C-alpha positions in Angstrom: 21.9 38.1 99.1 25.0 39.0 97.1 24.1 42.7 96.6 25.0 43.6 100.2 28.6 42.2 100.2 30.2 44.7 97.8 28.5 47.7 99.5 29.6 46.4 103.0 33.2 46.0 101.7 33.2 49.5 100.2 31.9 51.0 103.5 34.6 49.0 105.4 37.4 50.2 103.2 36.1 53.8 103.4 36.1 53.5 107.2 39.6 52.0 107.3 40.9 54.8 104.9 39.4 57.4 107.3 41.0 55.8 110.3 44.4 55.6 108.5 44.2 59.2 107.4 43.5 60.3 111.0 46.5 58.3 112.1 48.8 59.9 109.5 47.5 63.4 110.0 49.8 64.1 112.9 52.7 62.3 111.1 52.5 64.6 108.1 51.9 67.8 109.9 54.1 70.7 108.9 55.9 70.6 112.3 56.8 66.9 111.8 58.2 67.3 108.2 61.9 68.1 107.9 62.9 71.4 106.3 63.4 71.2 102.5 67.0 70.3 101.6 69.1 72.9 99.9 72.1 72.7 97.7 71.8 69.1 96.7 72.0 67.4 93.3 74.6 66.8 90.6 77.3 69.5 90.7 79.5 68.3 87.8 79.6 65.5 85.3 82.4 64.5 83.0 82.8 62.0 80.2 85.7 59.9 78.9 85.8 59.1 75.2 88.2 56.5 74.0 91.1 57.7 71.8 90.4 55.3 68.9 87.6 55.7 66.4 86.3 54.0 63.2 84.7 55.9 60.4 81.1 54.9 60.0 81.3 55.1 56.2 84.1 52.5 56.4 82.0 50.4 58.8 79.0 50.5 56.4 81.2 49.2 53.6 82.8 46.5 55.9 79.4 45.3 57.2 77.9 45.3 53.7 74.9 47.5 54.6 73.4 50.2 52.5 75.2 53.5 52.3 73.9 56.0 54.9 72.6 53.4 57.3 74.9 54.6 60.1 75.8 58.0 58.9 72.3 59.2 57.9 70.1 56.8 59.9 72.0 57.1 63.2 73.6 60.5 62.5 77.1 59.2 63.3 80.3 60.0 61.5 82.8 58.2 63.8 82.4 55.6 66.6 84.8 55.5 69.5 85.9 52.2 70.9 88.5 50.8 73.3 91.1 48.4 72.0 92.5 45.2 73.7 94.8 47.2 75.9 92.1 49.2 77.5 89.4 47.9 79.9 87.1 49.6 82.4 89.8 49.9 85.0 92.2 51.7 82.7 89.4 54.0 81.5 88.7 54.9 85.2 92.4 55.4 85.9 92.7 57.6 82.9 89.8 59.7 84.0 91.1 59.9 87.6 94.6 61.0 86.5 93.2 64.1 84.8 92.6 67.2 87.0 89.1 68.2 87.7 88.2 71.7 86.3 85.2 73.1 88.2 82.6 75.0 86.3 81.3 78.5 87.1 79.7 78.9 90.5 76.0 78.5 90.7 73.8 81.5 91.6 71.7 81.2 94.6 
């Protein structure tokens, strides 16, 4: 009684998959697919680093952690930070005020 239900469901799903694939066959034909895009992607990327930094050795002493936790464990010597006169908008304006220097042209 119960043995036929899973087999019937599997046959039904196989049939619906076949019908769906027949419907999509024309949709995904090479003539229907747009040509592959060229010359797209990230062309340049720039970074802004805040002008103030704290020594990680001094921060280890101030935080009372073991020596080498930040310098050896994280591999950092200094950590840059913004002060109270700099927020995200001033960081963006600082970056926008500097001229963009393009890199070498890409070969095709």
